[in-house]
N, C-alpha and C positions, 0 to 999 in steps of 0.2 A: 505493499499500500504506500501511497504517496501522501505528502503533507501538502494541505491546501489551506490559504488564509482567506477569511471571510472579513472584509472590511464594511462595516455598517455605516450607511448616511442616514442621518434622521430624516423621517418623512416630513413633507411640508404641512401635514395634518397634526404632526405630534404636539405643536403647541396649542392646539385647541381642544385638547382632551380634558374632561371633566377629571376630578380627583378620582371617582369611581373607575372611570375608564383606563387612567393611568396605571391605577391598581391590578386592573384585569389584565392590561398589557404586560406588566411586570411579571404576573403569574403565567402568562403564556410563555414568556421569556425562560422563567424557572422550568417549566414544563418541558420546554424544547431541549435546554440543556441535559435534563434528566434523561429524556428520550435518546439523545446522542451518547451520553455516558452508558446508557444500557447497551447501546450496540457497540460499545467500546470504541467509538471512532472520535470523541471528544478529547483533545490534547490539552487546551488551553483557551482562555479569553477573559478578556477584560472590558469594563466600560471607560471611557475617557471623560475626564473634566473637562468642560468646555474652554476655550481659549488655549493661551500658551505662547510659545515663541517659534518664528520660522528663521532658521538659519540658510543663508543662500549666497551663491557666487563666491568667486575666487578670494574676496576678502572676507569672507564669512560674516556678511551683514546680517545684524539681527534686527528682526521688526516684530511687532506684537502680531498676533493673529495666530490661527484663523479665527474669525470672529463669528459669534452665534447669529449675526445677522446674514452671514453667507447664504447663497443658495442651498449649498449641501454641506453639512458639519459632520465629520466622521465622528460617529458616537462610541465606536469600539470596535473590537475584533474578536475572532476566533481562529483557533487552529483546529482543524479536523484532519482525519484520514479518510482516504478514499482512493479506489483503484484508478479513477480516470477525472479528467475534467468534466465529462458528461455527469458522472455519478456525483460529483461535488456540487455541480450546477443544480441538480435535482434536490438534493440535500439542502441547499440554499432556499428552494422555493418555500420551505415551511418557516422561513423568518417571519416572526410575529409583527415586524412593522411593515411588512409589505402592504397589508391592508390599507395603512395609513400613509401610502405614498413613499415608504422608505425604500432604500436601495441595498443590494449586496453586491460588492465587487468581489469576484472569486479568483484567485490567484494561486497557482502552483508555486509552492516554496522550492527554490532551487537549492540543491544539495551540492556540496563541494567534496571531492574525496579528501579523506584524511581529516574532516572537520566533524 
């Protein structure tokens, strides 16, 4: 099996959820994680605190951001195991944020020999 990273971007509707809807959404996330763990394909995952710093360019320029006002804010990630990109993509289709216009970027983790 290969490792794949899911990069979650917040849905445009996420900020419009009521407290009860937010609680329900979190329960869906916990249930999804438990489902992946039960299949022994969940490796790791974390939510990210909004904001941060961006370091860029040859002079390592540091700027504030990304900002919550941005169109898509990365909200967290998972590392999962799957046999192929197609299988990983199918697994991503269960993401609880998809119904609220969230996105999941699916990327294969590159392995280097000897590391």
